C-alpha positions in Angstrom: -56.2 -78.7 -59.2 -59.3 -77.4 -57.8 -58.4 -78.6 -54.4 -55.3 -76.2 -54.7 -57.2 -73.2 -55.4 -59.4 -73.0 -52.7 -56.6 -73.4 -50.5 -55.1 -70.5 -52.0 -58.3 -68.5 -51.6 -58.4 -69.2 -47.8 -54.8 -68.2 -47.2 -55.7 -64.6 -48.9 -58.9 -64.4 -46.8 -56.6 -65.3 -43.6 -54.2 -62.6 -44.1 -56.7 -59.8 -45.1 -58.4 -60.6 -41.9 -55.0 -60.6 -39.9 -54.1 -57.0 -41.3 -57.9 -55.6 -40.8 -57.2 -57.0 -37.0 -53.5 -55.0 -36.7 -54.9 -52.1 -38.4 -56.4 -50.5 -35.1 -53.5 -51.7 -33.2 -50.9 -49.7 -35.3 -53.1 -46.4 -35.1 -53.3 -46.7 -31.4 -49.5 -47.2 -30.9 -48.8 -44.5 -33.5 -51.1 -41.9 -31.6 -48.8 -42.8 -28.4 -45.9 -42.2 -30.0 -47.2 -38.4 -31.2 -48.2 -37.6 -28.0 -45.0 -38.8 -26.2 -43.2 -36.7 -28.4 -45.4 -33.9 -28.2 -44.9 -34.3 -24.0 -41.4 -34.5 -24.2 -41.1 -31.1 -26.3 -43.3 -29.5 -24.0 -40.9 -30.3 -20.8 -38.3 -29.0 -22.8 -40.0 -25.8 -23.6 -40.9 -25.3 -20.0 -37.3 -25.9 -18.9 -35.9 -23.5 -21.5 -38.3 -20.6 -20.8 -37.9 -21.0 -17.1 -34.0 -20.8 -17.7 -34.2 -17.5 -19.7 -36.6 -16.0 -17.2 -34.0 -16.7 -14.4 -31.4 -15.2 -16.2 -33.1 -12.3 -17.0 -34.0 -11.7 -13.4 -30.2 -12.2 -12.3 -29.3 -9.5 -14.6 -32.1 -7.1 -13.3 -29.8 -5.8 -10.5 -27.1 -5.0 -12.6 -28.8 -3.0 -15.2 -27.9 0.8 -15.4 -24.7 0.3 -13.1 -22.3 1.5 -15.9 -24.4 4.7 -16.2 -24.2 5.2 -12.3 -20.4 5.0 -12.1 -20.1 7.8 -14.7 -22.2 10.0 -12.7 -19.8 10.8 -10.2 -17.6 13.9 -8.7 -14.4 13.7 -6.7 -13.7 16.6 -4.4 -10.0 16.8 -2.6 -8.6 19.3 0.3 -5.8 18.8 2.4 -5.7 19.7 6.4 -2.7 20.6 8.4 -1.9 21.1 11.8 1.8 23.0 13.0 3.2 21.2 15.8 6.3 21.8 18.1 8.8 18.6 17.6 9.3 16.6 20.3 12.3 14.6 19.1 15.6 15.4 17.3 17.4 12.5 15.2 21.1 13.3 14.3 24.1 10.8 13.3 27.5 10.9 14.9 30.4 9.2 14.1 34.3 8.9 13.9 36.5 8.4 10.7 40.5 7.7 11.5 43.2 6.6 9.5 46.1 4.4 10.9 49.3 2.3 9.3 47.9 -0.8 10.8 44.2 -1.8 10.6 44.6 -2.8 14.6 45.6 0.9 15.4 43.0 2.2 13.1 40.3 0.1 14.9 41.4 1.0 18.4 41.6 4.6 18.0 37.8 4.5 16.5 36.7 2.3 19.0 38.0 4.4 21.9 36.4 7.5 20.5 32.9 5.8 20.0 33.0 4.2 23.3 33.6 7.6 25.0 30.7 8.9 22.8 28.3 6.4 23.7 29.3 6.9 28.0 28.9 10.5 27.6 25.6 10.0 25.5 24.1 7.8 28.3 25.1 10.4 30.9 22.8 13.2 29.1 19.9 10.9 29.7 20.0 8.9 26.3 18.7 5.6 26.5 20.4 2.4 24.9 17.4 1.8 22.6 17.8 5.6 21.1 21.4 4.6 20.0 21.8 2.6 17.2 25.2 1.6 15.1 24.4 2.8 11.5 27.6 2.2 9.4 31.0 0.4 10.4 33.4 0.5 7.6 37.0 -0.6 6.8 39.1 0.5 3.7 42.5 0.3 2.8 44.4 2.8 2.0 46.9 3.6 -1.1 49.6 5.9 -2.2 50.0 6.0 -6.1 53.3 6.8 -8.0 54.9 6.2 -11.1 55.9 2.8 -10.0 52.4 1.6 -8.9 50.6 1.9 -5.5 51.9 1.7 -2.0 50.0 0.5 1.1 49.6 3.6 3.3 47.4 2.2 5.7 43.8 1.8 6.8 40.7 3.9 7.4 37.8 2.8 9.9 34.7 4.8 10.2 31.8 4.2 12.4 28.1 6.3 12.5 25.8 5.8 15.0 22.2 7.1 15.1 20.9 9.0 18.3 17.3 9.7 19.0 17.2 12.7 21.7 13.7 12.6 23.1 14.6 16.1 25.1 15.2 18.5 22.2 16.3 20.9 24.8 19.4 18.9 24.9 20.2 18.7 21.2 23.3 21.4 21.1 24.6 19.4 24.3 24.6 16.3 22.2 26.0 18.1 19.3 29.0 19.4 21.4 29.8 16.1 22.4 31.4 15.5 19.1 34.2 18.1 19.9 34.5 17.0 23.5 35.2 13.1 22.6 37.0 13.8 19.1 34.4 12.7 17.0 34.8 13.8 13.2 31.3 13.6 11.9 28.0 15.0 12.9 25.4 15.1 10.4 21.4 15.4 9.8 20.3 16.8 12.6 16.1 16.6 12.0 13.5 17.2 14.5 10.3 15.3 14.1 6.9 14.1 16.0 7.2 10.7 17.9 3.3 10.2 17.7 1.5 12.0 15.1 -1.8 10.2 15.1 -3.4 12.9 17.3 -2.3 15.5 15.0 -3.5 13.3 12.0 -6.7 13.3 13.3 -7.2 17.2 13.9 -5.7 17.2 10.0 -8.4 15.1 8.9 -11.1 17.1 10.4 -10.0 20.4 8.8 -9.7 18.4 5.3 -13.2 17.1 5.6 -14.5 20.5 6.4 -12.9 21.9 3.3 -14.4 19.2 1.4 -17.8 19.3 2.7 -17.6 23.1 1.8 -16.5 22.7 -1.7 -18.8 20.0 -2.4 -21.9 22.1 -1.0 -20.8 24.7 -3.4 -20.5 22.6 -6.4 -24.0 21.3 -5.6 -25.3 24.6 -5.8 -23.6 25.9 -8.9 -23.9 22.6 -10.6 -27.4 21.8 -9.7 -26.4 18.3 -9.0 -27.2 16.4 -5.8 -24.8 14.1 -3.6 -26.2 10.4 -3.1 -23.4 8.2 -1.5 -19.6 8.3 -0.9 -18.3 6.0 -3.7 -14.5 5.9 -2.8 -12.5 7.5 0.0 -8.5 7.9 -0.2 -6.2 9.7 2.3 -2.4 10.0 2.5 0.2 11.7 4.8 2.4 14.4 3.2 6.0 14.0 4.5 7.0 16.1 7.1 10.5 16.6 8.9 12.7 20.2 9.5 16.2 19.4 9.0 19.2 21.7 10.0 22.6 22.2 8.5 25.0 19.2 8.2 28.0 19.6 10.3 31.2 17.5 9.3 34.8 18.3 9.9 33.7 21.3 11.8 34.7 23.5 14.7 32.8 21.2 17.1 35.8 18.6 16.1 38.4 20.6 17.1 36.7 21.7 20.3 34.4 24.6 19.4 31.0 25.1 21.0 28.0 23.6 19.4 25.4 26.5 17.9 22.1 27.1 19.6 19.5 24.8 18.0 15.8 26.2 17.4 13.4 23.1 16.7 10.9 25.6 15.1 7.6 24.1 14.3 6.5 21.2 11.9 3.5 20.8 9.7 1.4 17.6 9.7 -0.3 17.2 6.6 -3.0 15.0 5.4 -4.6 15.1 1.9 -8.0 13.3 1.7 -10.0 12.6 -1.6 -13.6 11.8 -1.9 -15.7 10.4 -4.7 -19.3 11.1 -4.6 -22.0 9.2 -6.8 -24.7 12.2 -8.2 -27.7 12.4 -9.4 
């Protein structure tokens, strides 16, 4: 029994020595873990702070833009130029009815072909003549018993561009000479409007400059820059009377044609940023 007691006492002493040796090791390891965690947190903190600063820097150029867009003023004006037309447009055609479709088409074709030949003899080029419509309709008579086929109606229309407007009345006179039944929509216009649009633009911009300078003085503002610019052409054209089944188709003389003047109009709108 005494022997066993000594053995137990030795075991206790050995365990105490082992723990005393482990304590310094455990303390060093714990400190390393703590410093490692502190380092990781510090790195995350630096990244977070850098990201926050970058977002603020990117937002700087946009700060105040909403206020700037609200401080604006729009001024608009219209410029116009009076120009003598250099082109006339008209539509000429033939409407004929016959008992058979063949006869109706033949009568229509004969008149239209003669019209085209005479137009070209006046100097109208092929490119300035265009077939606009060609229609065929059956015609009926309605009675108490029902309807009965009366025949067919064939109509054909051609658009004609007259570059020498002095010949407009001669073109219209052809309807009566060849037996055409329809002449309509004589219109005078400008073939190339770019030159006149440029003149109208200059006039409109001059008016806008004058208006804007007056507003600067009266409202006490200062124009900084142009925010937007818009322009559009106001439709132009001068239409004469419409002729249909007139004396011309019976061989009468065409009236004297006066082209007059057209107005080329351009509307301009400018929005300024102001201070």
